[in-house]
C-alpha positions as a printed NumPy array, in Angstrom:
array([[ 111.733, -138.651,   31.855],
       [ 110.227, -136.317,   29.154],
       [ 108.411, -134.338,   31.779],
       [ 110.345, -131.262,   32.828],
       [ 111.351, -131.111,   36.587],
       [ 109.266, -128.998,   38.933],
       [ 110.852, -125.794,   40.282],
       [ 111.946, -125.75 ,   43.896],
       [ 108.931, -125.327,   46.221],
       [ 108.729, -122.109,   48.356],
       [ 111.124, -122.488,   51.26 ],
       [ 113.108, -125.383,   49.886],
       [ 116.011, -123.154,   49.029],
       [ 116.18 , -121.925,   52.596],
       [ 115.502, -125.203,   54.266],
       [ 117.518, -128.191,   53.177],
       [ 115.141, -130.423,   55.167],
       [ 112.263, -129.341,   52.981],
       [ 114.397, -129.924,   49.99 ],
       [ 115.196, -133.457,   51.109],
       [ 111.513, -134.262,   51.812],
       [ 110.732, -133.085,   48.272],
       [ 113.576, -135.011,   46.671],
       [ 111.022, -137.705,   45.736],
       [ 108.235, -136.399,   43.632],
       [ 105.115, -137.986,   42.114],
       [ 103.805, -136.573,   38.851],
       [ 100.727, -137.328,   36.826],
       [ 100.469, -140.621,   34.922],
       [ 102.406, -142.529,   37.721],
       [ 105.65 , -140.756,   37.022],
       [ 107.912, -140.812,   40.007],
       [ 111.332, -139.144,   40.421],
       [ 113.635, -139.782,   43.277],
       [ 116.869, -137.82 ,   43.62 ],
       [ 118.12 , -140.464,   46.124],
       [ 117.441, -143.436,   43.834],
       [ 120.998, -144.602,   43.557],
       [ 124.216, -143.98 ,   45.695],
       [ 125.46 , -141.811,   42.759],
       [ 122.369, -139.607,   42.587],
       [ 122.38 , -139.388,   46.44 ],
       [ 125.948, -138.262,   46.359],
       [ 125.134, -135.729,   43.573],
       [ 122.223, -134.366,   45.657],
       [ 124.332, -133.891,   48.656],
       [ 127.153, -132.299,   46.679],
       [ 124.774, -129.847,   44.993],
       [ 123.714, -128.68 ,   48.452],
       [ 127.36 , -128.34 ,   49.76 ],
       [ 126.824, -131.081,   52.327],
       [ 129.678, -133.353,   51.09 ],
       [ 132.718, -132.489,   49.008],
       [ 132.785, -133.149,   45.21 ],
       [ 135.188, -136.048,   45.738],
       [ 132.655, -137.94 ,   47.865],
       [ 131.328, -141.31 ,   46.787],
       [ 128.632, -142.653,   49.101],
       [ 127.595, -146.303,   49.227],
       [ 124.119, -147.758,   49.258],
       [ 124.273, -148.008,   53.047],
       [ 124.603, -144.135,   53.255],
       [ 121.83 , -143.726,   50.541],
       [ 119.48 , -145.942,   52.594],
       [ 120.252, -143.875,   55.756],
       [ 119.419, -140.653,   54.074],
       [ 116.266, -142.071,   52.582],
       [ 115.342, -143.169,   56.032],
       [ 115.723, -139.708,   57.36 ],
       [ 113.7  , -138.366,   54.486],
       [ 110.839, -140.681,   55.507],
       [ 110.978, -139.505,   59.147],
       [ 110.97 , -135.939,   58.108],
       [ 108.086, -136.347,   55.652],
       [ 106.08 , -138.028,   58.546],
       [ 106.808, -135.253,   60.911],
       [ 106.062, -132.522,   58.359],
       [ 102.814, -134.338,   57.483],
       [ 101.865, -134.461,   61.164],
       [ 102.737, -130.706,   61.579],
       [ 100.419, -129.925,   58.546],
       [  97.487, -132.231,   59.062],
       [  97.751, -133.159,   62.73 ],
       [  97.103, -136.667,   63.971],
       [  99.612, -139.036,   65.593],
       [ 103.199, -139.275,   64.81 ],
       [ 104.376, -142.69 ,   63.647],
       [ 106.435, -144.556,   66.193],
       [ 110.161, -143.969,   65.837],
       [ 109.811, -140.73 ,   63.918],
       [ 111.152, -138.402,   66.574],
       [ 113.857, -140.875,   67.623],
       [ 114.969, -141.136,   63.976],
       [ 115.328, -137.422,   63.676],
       [ 117.214, -137.169,   67.012],
       [ 119.518, -140.031,   66.04 ],
       [ 120.432, -138.04 ,   62.975],
       [ 120.938, -134.899,   65.087],
       [ 123.311, -136.826,   67.418],
       [ 125.211, -138.848,   64.711],
       [ 127.825, -136.301,   63.941],
       [ 130.121, -134.625,   66.384],
       [ 128.936, -131.09 ,   67.019],
       [ 132.017, -129.937,   69.096],
       [ 134.804, -128.24 ,   67.44 ],
       [ 138.107, -130.048,   68.445],
       [ 141.334, -128.208,   69.114],
       [ 144.079, -128.806,   66.671],
       [ 147.794, -127.588,   66.529],
       [ 149.987, -127.24 ,   63.496],
       [ 153.696, -126.229,   64.181],
       [ 154.269, -122.92 ,   62.647],
       [ 150.544, -122.114,   62.346],
       [ 149.369, -122.498,   65.834],
       [ 146.162, -123.621,   67.33 ],
       [ 142.729, -123.833,   65.603],
       [ 139.35 , -125.416,   65.988],
       [ 137.381, -127.473,   63.568],
       [ 134.658, -130.096,   63.388],
       [ 135.927, -133.546,   62.536],
       [ 134.132, -135.228,   59.614],
       [ 136.248, -138.186,   58.351],
       [ 135.253, -139.695,   55.156],
       [ 133.421, -142.567,   56.86 ],
       [ 131.189, -139.95 ,   58.648],
       [ 130.118, -137.899,   55.702],
       [ 126.574, -139.051,   55.65 ],
       [ 126.334, -138.542,   59.413],
       [ 127.428, -134.947,   59.159],
       [ 125.006, -134.255,   56.184],
       [ 122.161, -135.88 ,   58.066],
       [ 122.823, -133.944,   61.265],
       [ 122.831, -130.673,   59.281],
       [ 119.449, -131.598,   57.606],
       [ 117.944, -132.75 ,   60.92 ],
       [ 119.061, -129.556,   62.609],
       [ 117.291, -127.585,   59.846],
       [ 114.175, -129.753,   60.23 ],
       [ 114.099, -129.183,   64.035],
       [ 114.461, -125.427,   63.619],
       [ 111.669, -125.366,   61.02 ],
       [ 109.233, -127.738,   63.003],
       [ 109.718, -126.042,   66.309],
       [ 110.206, -122.48 ,   65.102],
       [ 107.928, -119.695,   63.972],
       [ 107.895, -120.755,   60.322],
       [ 106.16 , -124.082,   61.162],
       [ 102.836, -122.234,   60.932],
       [ 103.582, -121.672,   57.207],
       [ 104.358, -125.302,   56.459],
       [ 101.802, -126.809,   53.996],
       [ 101.425, -129.776,   51.643],
       [ 100.701, -129.269,   48.008],
       [  96.951, -129.945,   47.338],
       [  97.447, -130.972,   43.701],
       [  97.182, -134.768,   43.228],
       [  99.459, -136.736,   42.985],
       [ 102.003, -134.205,   44.186],
       [ 103.231, -134.758,   47.7  ],
       [ 105.63 , -131.956,   48.102],
       [ 105.802, -129.608,   51.038],
       [ 106.342, -125.828,   51.013],
       [ 106.213, -122.738,   53.024],
       [ 103.146, -120.63 ,   52.332],
       [ 104.128, -117.297,   50.832],
       [ 100.556, -116.106,   51.54 ],
       [  97.619, -117.647,   53.579],
       [  95.63 , -118.875,   50.672],
       [  98.426, -120.594,   48.753],
       [  97.423, -124.243,   48.028],
       [ 100.111, -125.466,   45.624],
       [ 103.848, -125.91 ,   45.592],
       [ 104.24 , -124.555,   42.11 ],
       [ 102.403, -122.677,   39.4  ],
       [ 102.536, -125.923,   37.358],
       [ 100.584, -127.861,   40.11 ],
       [  98.085, -124.98 ,   40.315],
       [  97.589, -124.845,   36.583],
       [  97.11 , -128.671,   36.518],
       [  94.359, -128.409,   39.178],
       [  92.603, -125.499,   37.434],
       [  92.631, -127.371,   34.121],
       [  91.207, -130.422,   35.682],
       [  88.437, -128.421,   37.357],
       [  87.625, -126.703,   33.973],
       [  87.507, -130.084,   32.18 ],
       [  85.244, -131.471,   34.962],
       [  82.921, -128.576,   34.573],
       [  82.745, -128.824,   30.802],
       [  81.989, -132.552,   31.148],
       [  79.308, -131.775,   33.715],
       [  77.712, -129.22 ,   31.539],
       [  77.845, -131.491,   28.473],
       [  76.277, -134.221,   30.512],
       [  73.375, -132.089,   31.831],
       [  72.541, -130.889,   28.342],
       [  71.712, -134.439,   27.082]])
């Protein structure tokens, strides 16, 4: 864990679905980081994004459900970027997350305060609410105008997605770009040294 973390990829601050897909990263030398590795880290990830309250404590069941949604979104994003066929169950998994939480504000009445509306998210439905918000964001991204800007980082072994800030952008971060350029320069020097012998 000595390796510093990567900065957020372009678009992940605006799209929590992109942020979720990028919550598992692969770095050089086989280093892998997963923000959803434990129920505690999953809870922290959701708290940091304002999707659950600070007093939330998710269980492994909720962690697994959110990881499953991440897999569906990664598959959908990859299909959007590279084309091909969508894995069976992907759209159904995203739609299930969309429909899992109530989306109708219910009417309430408090004596002395009057009527008001609010969405109901009991503690047992926290992950459903978070998944619904994330899935809604993903659907808006995949089916909206920004989908044309969705791209996957071309630096191996990085698997992160990002929104292109300009047409020629290939990498999710300056660090990934620098790593690719350094590898190319090293390969050129080796090729030149090999041809001079």
